[in-house]
N, C-alpha and C positions, 0 to 999 in steps of 0.2 A: 814467560821469562821476563817480560817487561814489568809484570807485577812484582816479581822478586827483586828486580833492579830498583823499582820504586821504593821498596822496603829496605833499600841500602845494602842489599846482598850484592856480591860481585859475581862476575862470570866464573871465577874460580870456585866460589861457594856453590854455584849452580852445577858446575862440572863435578864437584865432590859429592853430589847427591848419592846416597848409598842405595843404588838400585841393583838388586840381585837378579840374576838370570835375565838380563836385558835381552838376550838373544831370543827369548820366547816371544816378547812383544814385537821385535823386528821380524821374526819368522812369521808371526800371525799376519802382520801388515803385508808382507811380501806375498804370502800365500793367498790372501783374499784378493789383493790387487792382481796377482798373476792369473788366478782362476777367472776373475771378472774380465780381464783382457782376453783370455783364451775363449771365453764364451762369445764376446763381441766379435772375435775373428772367426767364429764358427768351428773352433778346434774341439770344444767340449759342449755337450748339450747343457743348457741352463738347468734343466730338471735334475741333472746329475751333479753338476758343479756347485749349484746353490747349497743344497744340504751338506755336501762334502766340505765346502768352504766354511760354512757356519759351524759345523761340528768340530773341524780341526782348529778353527780360530778360537772357539769356546774352550777347547782343551788347552791350547797354548797360552791364551791370555789367563785362563783360570790358574794354570800352573804358575805363571808370572805373578799373579796376585797372591797366591798362596806363599810364594817365596819371599814376598815383600809385605807381610802383615805388619811389620814395624812402621810402615809408612801409612799413617792414618788417612791421608787424602785418597789413597787407593781404594778405600771402602766405597767412596762415591763411584769410582771407576767400576767396581764390582756390581754396584746397584745398576749402573747404566748398562753394563754387559748383560745383567739378568733381564732388565726390561727389554732390551733389543732381542735377546735370545728368545724370550717368551713370545713376542709378537712374530718373530721369524719362524719359529717352529710351529706356531699356531696357523701359519699361512704357507705351509708346505715348503719351507726353506727359503722364502723370499720376504724381503722387507717391502710392505706396501707403501706407496707414495701417493699423496693426495694431489689430484689434478687441479683442484682449486688453489692449493698452496703453490703449485708450479706456475699457474697463471699469475698469482699475486707477485711473484718475483721475476716474471718474464722468461720463465724456462718452459713454456708450453710446447716448445719444439721437441721435448723429450717424451711427450705423451704417446705418440705412435710407437716409439721404441719400447716404452714400458708396456704397452699393450701386447707387444710381441715377446716380452720377457727377454730382451736383447742381452742381458748380462746375468751373471750367476747370483746377483745380490738382490735386485729390485724387481718389483712388479707394480702395475697400476692398481690403486685401491678401487674396489667396487663394492657392490651390495653384499657380497659374500665374505668380505674382509673380517677376520676375527681380531679382536682387541685393537680396533682402529685407533683408539686414543693413545696407543703406544707406537703407532706407525709414524712415518715421516709426514707430519702434518703442520710443522712449524716453519713458516716462511722466514728466511733470514736474508737481509741485505744490509751488510755492515762493512764500511771501509773497502768497497770493491769486492767483498766476498758475497756471493749469491748462492743460496742453496735452500733445500728443504730438509729439515732435520727432525729427529724424534726427541721425546722426553729423555730417553736413554742416552742420546747423544749429548743432551744438556748435562746430565749427570756425569758422563764421561769427561766432558770439557772442564766442569767444575772440579772433578777429582784430579785431573791432570794438573790444573792450575794450583790446587791446594797442595798437591804432592811436590811440585817444583818449588813453590814459595816456602812451604814448611821445611822441605829438605835443605834448601839453600840457607834459610835462617838458622837451622840447626847446625849446619856445617860452619856457618859464620860464628855462631856461639862457641862451638868447640875450638875453633881457631883462635878465639880471643881468650880462652881459659889460660890462666897462668900455668906454666910447666913447673911441676913440683919434682925436684930431684932430691932423693934421699941420699945424703952424703955420709950417713953413718956406716961404719965398718964393723 
């Protein structure tokens, strides 16, 4: 959003972004978060919740992307989703996380939890990890944000930024177009 504002789009322009079926994106985020929370609390086994969460999130976000093919930035979101889905399905429904990357950003306290597959989403990377280069291997420490992300996550963030900026600028352009009223009878 800050990027859109830097390009002189207003909050109204951002709010007027033509996002169809937004409910699918919201439902996917709530579903994945809810299943991750449920596994941490021991309500659902990770080996069940992980593949279930990923399959349902893939279907919901895929539908949201399909409904919004007019937003070109979402093609990057689709590429990110594809990369993440590929590595997750290759690793039995879990996103592998690099212990080296966790150490580099000071999150090594998560290693024992990841070894136990404490949530529905992540597992610790090991020698059997498939497609490791698509896993969470990128350490990030920016403006108080600390995490380990994947190449797919990078594509997702770029796609979201392009979608917001492009949509806001398009909304601004449409708002500035002169209104043509045909007064002929």
